[in-house]
PDB file of N, CA, C and O in Angstrom:
ATOM      1  N   MET A   1      80.036 -55.476 279.398  1.00  0.00           N
ATOM      2  CA  MET A   1      79.590 -56.739 278.849  1.00  0.00           C
ATOM      3  C   MET A   1      79.748 -57.823 279.912  1.00  0.00           C
ATOM      4  O   MET A   1      80.806 -57.959 280.526  1.00  0.00           O
ATOM      5  N   LYS A   2      78.707 -58.572 280.111  1.00  0.00           N
ATOM      6  CA  LYS A   2      78.722 -59.659 281.084  1.00  0.00           C
ATOM      7  C   LYS A   2      79.348 -60.894 280.446  1.00  0.00           C
ATOM      8  O   LYS A   2      79.039 -61.244 279.307  1.00  0.00           O
ATOM      9  N   THR A   3      80.230 -61.548 281.197  1.00  0.00           N
ATOM     10  CA  THR A   3      80.852 -62.768 280.698  1.00  0.00           C
ATOM     11  C   THR A   3      80.390 -63.945 281.539  1.00  0.00           C
ATOM     12  O   THR A   3      79.936 -63.784 282.672  1.00  0.00           O
ATOM     13  N   ILE A   4      80.514 -65.128 280.962  1.00  0.00           N
ATOM     14  CA  ILE A   4      80.157 -66.338 281.690  1.00  0.00           C
ATOM     15  C   ILE A   4      81.394 -67.216 281.785  1.00  0.00           C
ATOM     16  O   ILE A   4      82.342 -67.053 281.017  1.00  0.00           O
ATOM     17  N   SER A   5      81.380 -68.130 282.717  1.00  0.00           N
ATOM     18  CA  SER A   5      82.533 -69.009 282.904  1.00  0.00           C
ATOM     19  C   SER A   5      82.647 -70.001 281.747  1.00  0.00           C
ATOM     20  O   SER A   5      81.679 -70.298 281.047  1.00  0.00           O
ATOM     21  N   LYS A   6      83.851 -70.492 281.582  1.00  0.00           N
ATOM     22  CA  LYS A   6      84.109 -71.494 280.559  1.00  0.00           C
ATOM     23  C   LYS A   6      83.260 -72.744 280.808  1.00  0.00           C
ATOM     24  O   LYS A   6      82.765 -73.364 279.868  1.00  0.00           O
ATOM     25  N   GLU A   7      83.099 -73.105 282.081  1.00  0.00           N
ATOM     26  CA  GLU A   7      82.307 -74.287 282.437  1.00  0.00           C
ATOM     27  C   GLU A   7      80.840 -74.103 282.058  1.00  0.00           C
ATOM     28  O   GLU A   7      80.207 -75.026 281.545  1.00  0.00           O
ATOM     29  N   THR A   8      80.297 -72.904 282.314  1.00  0.00           N
ATOM     30  CA  THR A   8      78.900 -72.635 281.974  1.00  0.00           C
ATOM     31  C   THR A   8      78.713 -72.659 280.462  1.00  0.00           C
ATOM     32  O   THR A   8      77.720 -73.195 279.969  1.00  0.00           O
ATOM     33  N   LEU A   9      79.650 -72.091 279.731  1.00  0.00           N
ATOM     34  CA  LEU A   9      79.572 -72.092 278.279  1.00  0.00           C
ATOM     35  C   LEU A   9      79.607 -73.524 277.740  1.00  0.00           C
ATOM     36  O   LEU A   9      78.850 -73.867 276.832  1.00  0.00           O
ATOM     37  N   THR A  10      80.468 -74.339 278.289  1.00  0.00           N
ATOM     38  CA  THR A  10      80.542 -75.746 277.880  1.00  0.00           C
ATOM     39  C   THR A  10      79.228 -76.461 278.171  1.00  0.00           C
ATOM     40  O   THR A  10      78.745 -77.234 277.344  1.00  0.00           O
ATOM     41  N   MET A  11      78.646 -76.206 279.348  1.00  0.00           N
ATOM     42  CA  MET A  11      77.372 -76.823 279.714  1.00  0.00           C
ATOM     43  C   MET A  11      76.267 -76.417 278.739  1.00  0.00           C
ATOM     44  O   MET A  11      75.482 -77.260 278.306  1.00  0.00           O
ATOM     45  N   LEU A  12      76.205 -75.132 278.392  1.00  0.00           N
ATOM     46  CA  LEU A  12      75.176 -74.657 277.466  1.00  0.00           C
ATOM     47  C   LEU A  12      75.333 -75.304 276.094  1.00  0.00           C
ATOM     48  O   LEU A  12      74.349 -75.708 275.475  1.00  0.00           O
ATOM     49  N   ARG A  13      76.559 -75.400 275.627  1.00  0.00           N
ATOM     50  CA  ARG A  13      76.793 -75.996 274.301  1.00  0.00           C
ATOM     51  C   ARG A  13      76.482 -77.488 274.285  1.00  0.00           C
ATOM     52  O   ARG A  13      76.060 -78.023 273.260  1.00  0.00           O
ATOM     53  N   GLU A  14      76.687 -78.163 275.419  1.00  0.00           N
ATOM     54  CA  GLU A  14      76.343 -79.586 275.501  1.00  0.00           C
ATOM     55  C   GLU A  14      74.831 -79.775 275.617  1.00  0.00           C
ATOM     56  O   GLU A  14      74.279 -80.715 275.045  1.00  0.00           O
ATOM     57  N   LYS A  15      74.165 -78.894 276.348  1.00  0.00           N
ATOM     58  CA  LYS A  15      72.717 -79.007 276.549  1.00  0.00           C
ATOM     59  C   LYS A  15      71.925 -78.568 275.324  1.00  0.00           C
ATOM     60  O   LYS A  15      70.854 -79.108 275.049  1.00  0.00           O
ATOM     61  N   TYR A  16      72.453 -77.581 274.582  1.00  0.00           N
ATOM     62  CA  TYR A  16      71.737 -77.024 273.433  1.00  0.00           C
ATOM     63  C   TYR A  16      72.569 -77.068 272.156  1.00  0.00           C
ATOM     64  O   TYR A  16      72.901 -76.019 271.603  1.00  0.00           O
ATOM     65  N   PRO A  17      72.914 -78.275 271.676  1.00  0.00           N
ATOM     66  CA  PRO A  17      73.650 -78.346 270.403  1.00  0.00           C
ATOM     67  C   PRO A  17      72.738 -77.951 269.238  1.00  0.00           C
ATOM     68  O   PRO A  17      71.513 -77.955 269.363  1.00  0.00           O
ATOM     69  N   ALA A  18      73.349 -77.615 268.118  1.00  0.00           N
ATOM     70  CA  ALA A  18      72.583 -77.271 266.923  1.00  0.00           C
ATOM     71  C   ALA A  18      71.569 -78.370 266.628  1.00  0.00           C
ATOM     72  O   ALA A  18      71.889 -79.556 266.699  1.00  0.00           O
ATOM     73  N   GLY A  19      70.352 -77.968 266.299  1.00  0.00           N
ATOM     74  CA  GLY A  19      69.287 -78.911 265.977  1.00  0.00           C
ATOM     75  C   GLY A  19      68.361 -79.231 267.133  1.00  0.00           C
ATOM     76  O   GLY A  19      67.313 -79.844 266.932  1.00  0.00           O
ATOM     77  N   THR A  20      68.733 -78.822 268.352  1.00  0.00           N
ATOM     78  CA  THR A  20      67.895 -79.090 269.529  1.00  0.00           C
ATOM     79  C   THR A  20      66.604 -78.294 269.448  1.00  0.00           C
ATOM     80  O   THR A  20      66.622 -77.098 269.155  1.00  0.00           O
ATOM     81  N   ARG A  21      65.491 -78.953 269.705  1.00  0.00           N
ATOM     82  CA  ARG A  21      64.197 -78.272 269.731  1.00  0.00           C
ATOM     83  C   ARG A  21      63.968 -77.691 271.125  1.00  0.00           C
ATOM     84  O   ARG A  21      64.213 -78.353 272.133  1.00  0.00           O
ATOM     85  N   VAL A  22      63.493 -76.440 271.168  1.00  0.00           N
ATOM     86  CA  VAL A  22      63.257 -75.760 272.439  1.00  0.00           C
ATOM     87  C   VAL A  22      61.898 -75.069 272.422  1.00  0.00           C
ATOM     88  O   VAL A  22      61.315 -74.806 271.370  1.00  0.00           O
ATOM     89  N   GLU A  23      61.420 -74.787 273.631  1.00  0.00           N
ATOM     90  CA  GLU A  23      60.169 -74.038 273.815  1.00  0.00           C
ATOM     91  C   GLU A  23      60.469 -72.850 274.720  1.00  0.00           C
ATOM     92  O   GLU A  23      61.154 -72.988 275.734  1.00  0.00           O
ATOM     93  N   LEU A  24      59.959 -71.701 274.353  1.00  0.00           N
ATOM     94  CA  LEU A  24      60.166 -70.495 275.138  1.00  0.00           C
ATOM     95  C   LEU A  24      59.316 -70.538 276.405  1.00  0.00           C
ATOM     96  O   LEU A  24      58.112 -70.785 276.352  1.00  0.00           O
ATOM     97  N   VAL A  25      59.964 -70.293 277.544  1.00  0.00           N
ATOM     98  CA  VAL A  25      59.269 -70.199 278.818  1.00  0.00           C
ATOM     99  C   VAL A  25      59.058 -68.722 279.158  1.00  0.00           C
ATOM    100  O   VAL A  25      57.961 -68.314 279.538  1.00  0.00           O
ATOM    101  N   ASN A  26      60.117 -67.934 279.017  1.00  0.00           N
ATOM    102  CA  ASN A  26      60.034 -66.501 279.311  1.00  0.00           C
ATOM    103  C   ASN A  26      61.140 -65.760 278.567  1.00  0.00           C
ATOM    104  O   ASN A  26      62.271 -66.239 278.489  1.00  0.00           O
ATOM    105  N   MET A  27      60.807 -64.583 278.016  1.00  0.00           N
ATOM    106  CA  MET A  27      61.807 -63.744 277.369  1.00  0.00           C
ATOM    107  C   MET A  27      61.649 -62.327 277.876  1.00  0.00           C
ATOM    108  O   MET A  27      60.550 -61.773 277.880  1.00  0.00           O
ATOM    109  N   ASP A  28      62.762 -61.741 278.307  1.00  0.00           N
ATOM    110  CA  ASP A  28      62.780 -60.385 278.836  1.00  0.00           C
ATOM    111  C   ASP A  28      63.050 -59.396 277.701  1.00  0.00           C
ATOM    112  O   ASP A  28      64.095 -58.746 277.673  1.00  0.00           O
ATOM    113  N   ASP A  29      62.099 -59.286 276.760  1.00  0.00           N
ATOM    114  CA  ASP A  29      62.250 -58.407 275.595  1.00  0.00           C
ATOM    115  C   ASP A  29      60.867 -57.907 275.192  1.00  0.00           C
ATOM    116  O   ASP A  29      60.071 -58.651 274.619  1.00  0.00           O
ATOM    117  N   SER A  30      60.595 -56.656 275.493  1.00  0.00           N
ATOM    118  CA  SER A  30      59.269 -56.101 275.209  1.00  0.00           C
ATOM    119  C   SER A  30      59.056 -55.813 273.720  1.00  0.00           C
ATOM    120  O   SER A  30      57.943 -55.483 273.310  1.00  0.00           O
ATOM    121  N   TYR A  31      60.105 -55.935 272.913  1.00  0.00           N
ATOM    122  CA  TYR A  31      59.993 -55.620 271.487  1.00  0.00           C
ATOM    123  C   TYR A  31      59.756 -56.835 270.597  1.00  0.00           C
ATOM    124  O   TYR A  31      59.575 -56.685 269.389  1.00  0.00           O
ATOM    125  N   THR A  32      59.753 -58.029 271.170  1.00  0.00           N
ATOM    126  CA  THR A  32      59.558 -59.226 270.354  1.00  0.00           C
ATOM    127  C   THR A  32      58.095 -59.663 270.371  1.00  0.00           C
ATOM    128  O   THR A  32      57.352 -59.391 271.314  1.00  0.00           O
ATOM    129  N   SER A  33      57.714 -60.338 269.314  1.00  0.00           N
ATOM    130  CA  SER A  33      56.358 -60.898 269.251  1.00  0.00           C
ATOM    131  C   SER A  33      56.325 -62.323 269.803  1.00  0.00           C
ATOM    132  O   SER A  33      55.259 -62.935 269.864  1.00  0.00           O
ATOM    133  N   LEU A  34      57.479 -62.857 270.204  1.00  0.00           N
ATOM    134  CA  LEU A  34      57.511 -64.199 270.776  1.00  0.00           C
ATOM    135  C   LEU A  34      56.794 -64.220 272.116  1.00  0.00           C
ATOM    136  O   LEU A  34      56.860 -63.262 272.886  1.00  0.00           O
ATOM    137  N   THR A  35      56.112 -65.319 272.383  1.00  0.00           N
ATOM    138  CA  THR A  35      55.419 -65.492 273.657  1.00  0.00           C
ATOM    139  C   THR A  35      55.727 -66.875 274.214  1.00  0.00           C
ATOM    140  O   THR A  35      56.181 -67.760 273.489  1.00  0.00           O
ATOM    141  N   ALA A  36      55.480 -67.051 275.488  1.00  0.00           N
ATOM    142  CA  ALA A  36      55.690 -68.356 276.118  1.00  0.00           C
ATOM    143  C   ALA A  36      54.961 -69.428 275.319  1.00  0.00           C
ATOM    144  O   ALA A  36      53.811 -69.250 274.918  1.00  0.00           O
ATOM    145  N   GLY A  37      55.647 -70.540 275.096  1.00  0.00           N
ATOM    146  CA  GLY A  37      55.064 -71.642 274.334  1.00  0.00           C
ATOM    147  C   GLY A  37      55.555 -71.699 272.898  1.00  0.00           C
ATOM    148  O   GLY A  37      55.427 -72.736 272.247  1.00  0.00           O
ATOM    149  N   ASP A  38      56.119 -70.593 272.384  1.00  0.00           N
ATOM    150  CA  ASP A  38      56.664 -70.619 271.024  1.00  0.00           C
ATOM    151  C   ASP A  38      57.823 -71.609 270.968  1.00  0.00           C
ATOM    152  O   ASP A  38      58.571 -71.767 271.932  1.00  0.00           O
ATOM    153  N   LYS A  39      57.956 -72.272 269.818  1.00  0.00           N
ATOM    154  CA  LYS A  39      58.976 -73.304 269.656  1.00  0.00           C
ATOM    155  C   LYS A  39      59.951 -72.939 268.550  1.00  0.00           C
ATOM    156  O   LYS A  39      59.631 -72.184 267.632  1.00  0.00           O
ATOM    157  N   GLY A  40      61.161 -73.503 268.666  1.00  0.00           N
ATOM    158  CA  GLY A  40      62.169 -73.237 267.652  1.00  0.00           C
ATOM    159  C   GLY A  40      63.272 -74.276 267.696  1.00  0.00           C
ATOM    160  O   GLY A  40      63.239 -75.222 268.483  1.00  0.00           O
ATOM    161  N   THR A  41      64.255 -74.068 266.820  1.00  0.00           N
ATOM    162  CA  THR A  41      65.380 -74.975 266.685  1.00  0.00           C
ATOM    163  C   THR A  41      66.679 -74.201 266.900  1.00  0.00           C
ATOM    164  O   THR A  41      66.903 -73.161 266.281  1.00  0.00           O
ATOM    165  N   VAL A  42      67.526 -74.718 267.780  1.00  0.00           N
ATOM    166  CA  VAL A  42      68.805 -74.064 268.079  1.00  0.00           C
ATOM    167  C   VAL A  42      69.714 -74.102 266.860  1.00  0.00           C
ATOM    168  O   VAL A  42      69.861 -75.138 266.211  1.00  0.00           O
ATOM    169  N   ARG A  43      70.331 -72.944 266.553  1.00  0.00           N
ATOM    170  CA  ARG A  43      71.360 -72.879 265.509  1.00  0.00           C
ATOM    171  C   ARG A  43      72.743 -73.032 266.114  1.00  0.00           C
ATOM    172  O   ARG A  43      73.555 -73.813 265.617  1.00  0.00           O
ATOM    173  N   PHE A  44      73.027 -72.280 267.207  1.00  0.00           N
ATOM    174  CA  PHE A  44      74.324 -72.377 267.869  1.00  0.00           C
ATOM    175  C   PHE A  44      74.290 -71.583 269.167  1.00  0.00           C
ATOM    176  O   PHE A  44      73.379 -70.790 269.402  1.00  0.00           O
ATOM    177  N   VAL A  45      75.294 -71.806 270.003  1.00  0.00           N
ATOM    178  CA  VAL A  45      75.499 -71.023 271.220  1.00  0.00           C
ATOM    179  C   VAL A  45      76.779 -70.225 271.006  1.00  0.00           C
ATOM    180  O   VAL A  45      77.834 -70.797 270.733  1.00  0.00           O
ATOM    181  N   ASP A  46      76.684 -68.888 271.131  1.00  0.00           N
ATOM    182  CA  ASP A  46      77.867 -68.061 270.896  1.00  0.00           C
ATOM    183  C   ASP A  46      78.766 -67.986 272.131  1.00  0.00           C
ATOM    184  O   ASP A  46      78.451 -68.575 273.166  1.00  0.00           O
ATOM    185  N   ASP A  47      79.878 -67.267 272.027  1.00  0.00           N
ATOM    186  CA  ASP A  47      80.870 -67.205 273.102  1.00  0.00           C
ATOM    187  C   ASP A  47      80.383 -66.462 274.344  1.00  0.00           C
ATOM    188  O   ASP A  47      81.015 -66.553 275.396  1.00  0.00           O
ATOM    189  N   MET A  48      79.276 -65.730 274.244  1.00  0.00           N
ATOM    190  CA  MET A  48      78.698 -65.046 275.403  1.00  0.00           C
ATOM    191  C   MET A  48      77.614 -65.879 276.069  1.00  0.00           C
ATOM    192  O   MET A  48      77.065 -65.483 277.097  1.00  0.00           O
ATOM    193  N   GLY A  49      77.302 -67.048 275.477  1.00  0.00           N
ATOM    194  CA  GLY A  49      76.285 -67.930 276.041  1.00  0.00           C
ATOM    195  C   GLY A  49      74.894 -67.679 275.501  1.00  0.00           C
ATOM    196  O   GLY A  49      73.930 -68.270 275.986  1.00  0.00           O
ATOM    197  N   THR A  50      74.770 -66.811 274.504  1.00  0.00           N
ATOM    198  CA  THR A  50      73.467 -66.578 273.875  1.00  0.00           C
ATOM    199  C   THR A  50      73.132 -67.773 272.996  1.00  0.00           C
ATOM    200  O   THR A  50      73.945 -68.207 272.181  1.00  0.00           O
ATOM    201  N   ILE A  51      71.925 -68.297 273.171  1.00  0.00           N
ATOM    202  CA  ILE A  51      71.457 -69.440 272.384  1.00  0.00           C
ATOM    203  C   ILE A  51      70.687 -68.875 271.192  1.00  0.00           C
ATOM    204  O   ILE A  51      69.600 -68.321 271.354  1.00  0.00           O
ATOM    205  N   HIS A  52      71.251 -69.018 270.008  1.00  0.00           N
ATOM    206  CA  HIS A  52      70.628 -68.482 268.795  1.00  0.00           C
ATOM    207  C   HIS A  52      69.653 -69.513 268.242  1.00  0.00           C
ATOM    208  O   HIS A  52      69.999 -70.679 268.049  1.00  0.00           O
ATOM    209  N   ILE A  53      68.419 -69.056 267.991  1.00  0.00           N
ATOM    210  CA  ILE A  53      67.321 -69.969 267.659  1.00  0.00           C
ATOM    211  C   ILE A  53      66.571 -69.497 266.422  1.00  0.00           C
ATOM    212  O   ILE A  53      66.279 -68.311 266.270  1.00  0.00           O
ATOM    213  N   ASN A  54      66.265 -70.444 265.540  1.00  0.00           N
ATOM    214  CA  ASN A  54      65.325 -70.209 264.446  1.00  0.00           C
ATOM    215  C   ASN A  54      63.954 -70.576 264.981  1.00  0.00           C
ATOM    216  O   ASN A  54      63.649 -71.753 265.171  1.00  0.00           O
ATOM    217  N   TRP A  55      63.135 -69.578 265.221  1.00  0.00           N
ATOM    218  CA  TRP A  55      61.793 -69.813 265.767  1.00  0.00           C
ATOM    219  C   TRP A  55      60.859 -70.257 264.657  1.00  0.00           C
ATOM    220  O   TRP A  55      60.978 -69.804 263.519  1.00  0.00           O
ATOM    221  N   ASP A  56      59.931 -71.140 264.987  1.00  0.00           N
ATOM    222  CA  ASP A  56      59.000 -71.688 263.997  1.00  0.00           C
ATOM    223  C   ASP A  56      58.158 -70.607 263.330  1.00  0.00           C
ATOM    224  O   ASP A  56      57.679 -70.802 262.213  1.00  0.00           O
ATOM    225  N   CYS A  57      57.971 -69.475 263.997  1.00  0.00           N
ATOM    226  CA  CYS A  57      57.177 -68.379 263.434  1.00  0.00           C
ATOM    227  C   CYS A  57      57.957 -67.571 262.403  1.00  0.00           C
ATOM    228  O   CYS A  57      57.410 -66.639 261.813  1.00  0.00           O
ATOM    229  N   GLY A  58      59.228 -67.911 262.175  1.00  0.00           N
ATOM    230  CA  GLY A  58      60.024 -67.238 261.168  1.00  0.00           C
ATOM    231  C   GLY A  58      61.073 -66.269 261.713  1.00  0.00           C
ATOM    232  O   GLY A  58      61.900 -65.764 260.954  1.00  0.00           O
ATOM    233  N   LEU A  59      61.045 -66.009 263.005  1.00  0.00           N
ATOM    234  CA  LEU A  59      62.037 -65.111 263.606  1.00  0.00           C
ATOM    235  C   LEU A  59      63.343 -65.851 263.866  1.00  0.00           C
ATOM    236  O   LEU A  59      63.348 -67.059 264.099  1.00  0.00           O
ATOM    237  N   PHE A  60      64.443 -65.116 263.825  1.00  0.00           N
ATOM    238  CA  PHE A  60      65.748 -65.622 264.256  1.00  0.00           C
ATOM    239  C   PHE A  60      66.182 -64.698 265.378  1.00  0.00           C
ATOM    240  O   PHE A  60      66.537 -63.543 265.142  1.00  0.00           O
ATOM    241  N   LEU A  61      66.150 -65.217 266.611  1.00  0.00           N
ATOM    242  CA  LEU A  61      66.422 -64.379 267.767  1.00  0.00           C
ATOM    243  C   LEU A  61      67.120 -65.201 268.838  1.00  0.00           C
ATOM    244  O   LEU A  61      66.756 -66.350 269.087  1.00  0.00           O
ATOM    245  N   GLY A  62      68.123 -64.606 269.468  1.00  0.00           N
ATOM    246  CA  GLY A  62      68.877 -65.272 270.509  1.00  0.00           C
ATOM    247  C   GLY A  62      68.216 -65.160 271.867  1.00  0.00           C
ATOM    248  O   GLY A  62      67.533 -64.181 272.171  1.00  0.00           O
ATOM    249  N   VAL A  63      68.435 -66.184 272.677  1.00  0.00           N
ATOM    250  CA  VAL A  63      67.953 -66.227 274.052  1.00  0.00           C
ATOM    251  C   VAL A  63      69.160 -65.935 274.947  1.00  0.00           C
ATOM    252  O   VAL A  63      70.176 -66.624 274.863  1.00  0.00           O
ATOM    253  N   VAL A  64      69.052 -64.927 275.793  1.00  0.00           N
ATOM    254  CA  VAL A  64      70.167 -64.490 276.628  1.00  0.00           C
ATOM    255  C   VAL A  64      70.234 -65.328 277.905  1.00  0.00           C
ATOM    256  O   VAL A  64      69.284 -65.367 278.687  1.00  0.00           O
ATOM    257  N   TYR A  65      71.368 -65.994 278.100  1.00  0.00           N
ATOM    258  CA  TYR A  65      71.571 -66.809 279.295  1.00  0.00           C
ATOM    259  C   TYR A  65      71.495 -65.922 280.538  1.00  0.00           C
ATOM    260  O   TYR A  65      72.136 -64.874 280.611  1.00  0.00           O
ATOM    261  N   GLY A  66      70.699 -66.366 281.512  1.00  0.00           N
ATOM    262  CA  GLY A  66      70.553 -65.620 282.753  1.00  0.00           C
ATOM    263  C   GLY A  66      69.402 -64.636 282.763  1.00  0.00           C
ATOM    264  O   GLY A  66      69.037 -64.124 283.820  1.00  0.00           O
ATOM    265  N   LYS A  67      68.817 -64.359 281.586  1.00  0.00           N
ATOM    266  CA  LYS A  67      67.668 -63.452 281.498  1.00  0.00           C
ATOM    267  C   LYS A  67      66.446 -64.154 280.941  1.00  0.00           C
ATOM    268  O   LYS A  67      65.357 -64.073 281.509  1.00  0.00           O
ATOM    269  N   ASP A  68      66.630 -64.837 279.837  1.00  0.00           N
ATOM    270  CA  ASP A  68      65.525 -65.517 279.163  1.00  0.00           C
ATOM    271  C   ASP A  68      65.563 -67.005 279.509  1.00  0.00           C
ATOM    272  O   ASP A  68      66.598 -67.536 279.913  1.00  0.00           O
ATOM    273  N   ILE A  69      64.420 -67.666 279.344  1.00  0.00           N
ATOM    274  CA  ILE A  69      64.339 -69.077 279.708  1.00  0.00           C
ATOM    275  C   ILE A  69      63.712 -69.891 278.575  1.00  0.00           C
ATOM    276  O   ILE A  69      62.630 -69.572 278.082  1.00  0.00           O
ATOM    277  N   VAL A  70      64.417 -70.947 278.176  1.00  0.00           N
ATOM    278  CA  VAL A  70      63.867 -71.931 277.239  1.00  0.00           C
ATOM    279  C   VAL A  70      64.026 -73.305 277.869  1.00  0.00           C
ATOM    280  O   VAL A  70      64.829 -73.499 278.781  1.00  0.00           O
ATOM    281  N   LYS A  71      63.247 -74.254 277.365  1.00  0.00           N
ATOM    282  CA  LYS A  71      63.413 -75.633 277.808  1.00  0.00           C
ATOM    283  C   LYS A  71      63.495 -76.533 276.583  1.00  0.00           C
ATOM    284  O   LYS A  71      62.890 -76.257 275.547  1.00  0.00           O
ATOM    285  N   ARG A  72      64.246 -77.599 276.723  1.00  0.00           N
ATOM    286  CA  ARG A  72      64.365 -78.584 275.646  1.00  0.00           C
ATOM    287  C   ARG A  72      63.045 -79.331 275.487  1.00  0.00           C
ATOM    288  O   ARG A  72      62.359 -79.623 276.466  1.00  0.00           O
ATOM    289  N   ILE A  73      62.708 -79.629 274.259  1.00  0.00           N
ATOM    290  CA  ILE A  73      61.532 -80.458 273.986  1.00  0.00           C
ATOM    291  C   ILE A  73      61.948 -81.555 273.030  1.00  0.00           C
ATOM    292  O   ILE A  73      63.001 -81.474 272.398  1.00  0.00           O
ATOM    293  N   LYS A  74      61.125 -82.574 272.927  1.00  0.00           N
ATOM    294  CA  LYS A  74      61.410 -83.683 272.027  1.00  0.00           C
ATOM    295  C   LYS A  74      60.803 -83.438 270.682  1.00  0.00           C
ATOM    296  O   LYS A  74      60.937 -84.269 269.783  1.00  0.00           O
TER     297      LYS A  74
END
């Protein structure tokens, strides 16, 4: 299991608090129907740095720090 530093975890939680709107840039998961441009709302960041998101399309799927990419939107 890959771990992240306490500082990185703090940064992720400050950048992506619950309720933050995000847009998917890239996801390294061939089994998901999500595509770049899909939008969602952050639920929480877990202790491994995974950003858990309620996607507007109805999926609930985490974004893995260091593999997948999302950006904040207004």
